[in-house]
C-alpha positions, 0 to 999 in steps of 0.5 A, a space after each residue: 226455141 226457148 222462152 227468154 226468161 228461162 234462158 236468162 234463169 239458166 244463164 244465172 241472171 237470177 230467179 224468175 222474179 228477178 229476171 222479170 225486173 231485169 227485163 222491165 228495166 230494159 237491161 236485156 238485149 236480144 241481137 242488140 235490141 232491148 227486149 222486155 217480153 219475158 215470154 219472147 221465144 228465142 233460138 239460143 243457137 242463132 240469137 245473141 242475148 246479153 245482160 248489161 252488155 255482157 253476152 250470156 251463154 245459157 246454162 242448163 237447169 239441172 236437178 240431181 238426186 244423190 243417195 247420201 251416205 253417212 259421214 258427210 255434212 250437207 253444205 257447200 263447204 266445211 272446214 272440219 268435215 267432208 261435204 256432200 259436194 265431194 260426192 258429185 262429179 266435177 262436171 255437176 259441181 261446175 253447174 253451180 248446184 246447191 243442196 235442197 234442204 239438208 240431211 244431218 251427218 249421220 242420216 243417209 238417203 235421198 238428197 237433191 241438188 239444183 241450180 234453180 233457185 225458185 225450185 230449191 225454195 219451193 221444195 224447202 218451204 213448209 208452206 208448200 208442204 212437200 212430203 218427205 218420207 224417212 225410214 227409221 230404226 229406233 228403240 222401243 215400238 210405236 204405239 197408237 198414242 204415238 201415231 195420234 201425237 204425230 198426227 196432231 202435231 208434236 211440240 218438242 221439249 224445247 218448245 218447237 212446234 211441228 206440223 202434223 206428221 205421219 208415223 207408220 210402225 213397220 214392226 218392233 223398232 222400225 217405222 216410216 215417218 212422213 214430214 212436210 218441213 225440215 227443222 233441225 234434226 226434226 225426225 230424230 227429235 220427234 221420235 225422241 220426244 216419244 221415247 223412241 231414240 233413233 239409231 238409223 235414219 234414211 230418207 227414201 222419198 221427197 215429193 213424188 221422187 223415190 230413192 229406189 235402187 240408186 246405190 249409196 254414194 251415187 247420183 243421177 240427173 233427174 229427167 225432164 218429166 221428174 223435174 216437171 213432177 216436182 214443180 206440180 
């Protein structure tokens, strides 16, 4: 048995909030009868759900983790460059997944994809403060003053104000940086503002998810438990 609103979301009818409006408007039927209860339990195998008379088949919600290599842009299509979508199997692309946020062309590491619009927006919203951990190789060495500046929230050279972040030196020319937002080239620009030009950047963690041993260029579906952890 499955909740009707989840079935509708997985079928591509809309986000959870949009689905509620569809149900309220009486546009959804179950076995030919109008249904307005979003919490109604249905059996997709034996019951027929329709939106505006069109039968829905149900689409499984999916979240995919990719270990992105350098040289690919984070976009669904691009006229000039290869995109991260090319790294996914055709079967996953057919699920209408979209990148969650972005990694720039030169940056490697953990990149998520999903067909769940609500989850996508939650993960990229600065208000949710989902931490993202990056490993950087860079010129120079981070100092206590740099650590304090990151912790206080940097103002970049163009006036962009960044939320407080964490800078952890690992040794000369190596650091971990944790941010809770995703401004354009943010980590590189933050490091440059402290005279530490980044020469290599890899995202290793997003929220509770760790890149781990997933090989570069490979991807895998998240387990239901991992997806649930992302939603917490």
